[in-house]
C-alpha positions in Angstrom: 36.5 -5.8 11.4 33.5 -3.4 11.9 30.7 -4.4 14.6 28.0 -6.3 13.6 24.4 -5.3 14.2 21.3 -7.7 13.9 17.8 -6.6 13.9 14.6 -8.6 14.6 11.0 -7.7 15.5 9.8 -8.2 19.0 7.0 -10.8 19.6 4.4 -7.1 19.8 5.8 -6.3 16.4 5.2 -9.4 15.1 1.7 -9.4 16.0 1.4 -6.4 13.4 2.5 -8.7 10.0 -1.3 -9.6 9.2 -2.3 -6.0 9.3 0.7 -4.8 7.7 0.1 -7.7 5.1 -3.2 -6.6 4.2 -2.7 -3.0 3.5 -0.1 -4.7 0.9 -2.3 -7.3 -0.7 -5.6 -5.4 -0.6 -4.2 -2.5 -3.5 -2.7 -5.5 -5.2 -6.2 -7.4 -5.6 -8.1 -4.0 -6.4 -5.8 -2.7 -8.8 -7.9 -2.8 -11.6 -10.9 -1.1 -9.7 -8.3 1.5 -8.5 -6.8 2.3 -11.9 -10.6 2.5 -13.2 -11.9 4.7 -10.3 -8.5 7.3 -10.9 -9.8 7.5 -14.5 -13.2 8.1 -14.1 -11.8 11.1 -11.3 -9.2 12.2 -14.1 -12.4 12.4 -16.8 -14.3 14.5 -14.6 -11.7 17.2 -13.4 -11.0 17.3 -17.3 -14.7 18.0 -18.1 -14.5 20.9 -15.0 -11.3 22.5 -16.5 -13.2 23.2 -20.1 
C-alpha cells in the first residue's frame, strides 16, 4: 500500500481565505461590466487599425 499524505492549511494560511474569496467573487459580480469594457476597448482598437 502506498504511503498516505494529508495536506491542510495552517492557521496563517487560513487567514487568506477572505482575501482569496474576494478575488474570486469580484469578477463574478462584475462580469457584465468587464465584458462591456473589453468590447469597448476592442472597438477602439479596430478603429485605430483602419
